[in-house]
N, C-alpha and C positions, 0 to 999 in steps of 0.2 A: 767361622768355622764351624763344619759339620757335626754331629752326634758323633761319639767313638764306637758306639755300639748300634746296631740295628734295631729297630722299633721292636718290642716285645708285647705279648698280651700282658695285660695288668688285670687283677681282680677290684671290681667297681661295685659297691652296695649304696645305690641312690634311692633316695625316697624323698617325696615330698615335690614342693615347686620350687624349684631352683630358678635363680636369677641367671646364672649362666656358670658353666666349667669350659675353659678354654686350655688347649694345648699349643702352644707355638710351633715354627718349623723346627723341624730337627728332635724333638723331645724325645728323651729314651728313657723306657724304665725296663726293670728287668722282672721277673716271673714272680719274685717275691714282695713287689711292691702292691699295696691295698690303698685303695679311697673308700673309706664308709664317710657319705654325704646324707644327713638327715634332717629334715626340717622345710624351712620356707625362706626363700629370698636369700639364698647364700651364694656365693661368688667364689670361684676358685679360679686363678688364672697361672699358666704356667709357662715362663717364656722360651723363647727360642733358644735351642741349642742346649737346654738342661739335662740333667741325667740323674735319674734317681733310682738306687738301689738299695735293695732291703729297708723300704720307709713304708711305714703306716701313717695314712694322713686321715685323720677322724674329726668331722665337723657336725655337731649337732647341736642344733638350735635355729635361731632366727637371725637374720641380718648378718651373717657373719662374711667376711672377706678375709681369702688367704691369697696373697699373691708371691710367687717364686719367680723372682728376675732372671733374665736371661744368663746361659753359661752357668748357671748355680749347679754345684755337683753334693750330693747327700750319698754317701757311702751306705749308710744304715740310720735307723733310728726313728724315732715317733713326733708328729707333728698332732697335737690334741687341742681342740677348741669347743670345749662343752658351754654350750650357755647362749647368751643372746649379745646381738650387736657390738661384737669384739674383731679389731683386725689384725692380722698378721702379717708382716711384709720381709722377704728375704732378699737383700739388694743383690744386682748384679755382680755376677763371678766370686759369689761367697761359696765357703766349701765347708763341709763336714765331715768329718770321719765316723762319730757315732753320739747317740744324746738323743733330750727329748726337749721338746719347747710345747709348754702349757700354757693357754691364754684364758683366762676367765671373763665372765661376763662382763660386757659395757666397757671394755679398756684395750688397750692397742699394746703391741710390742712392735717396734721396728727397728730391722737390723741392716745396716747400712751396706753399702759396695765395698768389695774385695776384703772380707773377713775371712777369716782362718780360724774353725773350730776345730779342736783335735777331739779325743774319745771322752764317752761318758760325762757330756756335759749337760746339767740340767740348768734350763731358763724358764723361769716361771712368774707370773705376776699375780699369780692368786695362790692362797695357802690351801685352796680346795675344801678345809674344813671351817666351816662358820665358825667364828667366838661372838657370843651375844651379851650385851649388858645386860645384866640381871635386873635393874630397873625398867631401862627403856625397851628392851628386846630388840634394839638397835644392833646391828652388827658392826662389829668395831675392828674387824681386820678384812675391810672390803678390797678387792684386786686394786692396784695401781698400775699405771703405765708404764712401760720403762723403753729406752731407747741404747742400741748399740751403733755408734756411729762408724763411719767408714775406715776401712783398714785396720782392724782391730784385731789382734791374734788372742784367742785363748785357748790355754794349756790343758792338759790332761786332767777331766774330775773335779772340776770347780762347780759352784752352786751361783747361780745369779738371781738374787732376789728381787720382788716388786719394788718398783720405785728407783730402780738402779739407773744410771746414766754413766755408760762407758765414752769416754771422749776418744775423738780421731786418733788412731795412730797408737793408742796404749795397749799393753800389754798384761793380761790376767794369768797370773802364774798357777801351775799346778795345783789342785786340789783347794784352792782358795775359795773365800765365800765373800762375796759382794752384794751390798745392800745400799749402798749409798750413790754418792758422784765423784766418778774416777777420771782425774784431768788427762787432758789429750797428752800425747807423747810421753807417758810416764809408765813405769812398771809397778803393778800392785801384787803383793802376795800375803797370804794369810787370811785370818779373819778379822783384823784390825784395820785393814786398807792401808799399811803401811806402805808408803812410795819410796821409791829408789830415785825419785826426782824426775825431771824431763830429761828424755834420750835425744 
């Protein structure tokens, strides 16, 4: 299926030595889409027939990889990849109303196929501000990877924290906070990950 809207100009700031920037067949952007890519050896790939509206993509660092799959739909929001050596993947046919995804250095966020994200969703694998051990000076809240498997539905306003694994076919209810493992085909609500059991 082709794009629903004609191709539109987008604002891009590209600095440094890129590995590649690839837009697939029929990719559509509205005029409020912005791409800021700074650093070296960064890769951005957008699959066929993806539609991005009112979205800002920021990649600042080295060896960053962002893949937006085929037929993905973003109505608004932000994707931010500050740091080095991290990977973010949005699987085919995933849709997002609004929200932000932040991926910290050296780790990955993988979002599966056919996922549905509602509004005001925060997904991040980094606390942004480092906390350091007073004795060793080692950071004790390093970024951690997390995975959202296929066919996951996330309601309005939740927060998905680093290290989380959302099992295939699960539902995360409105305004929930998820920081652990959510079993497949279950409904999770609140901040204690109380499950209603398999559906």
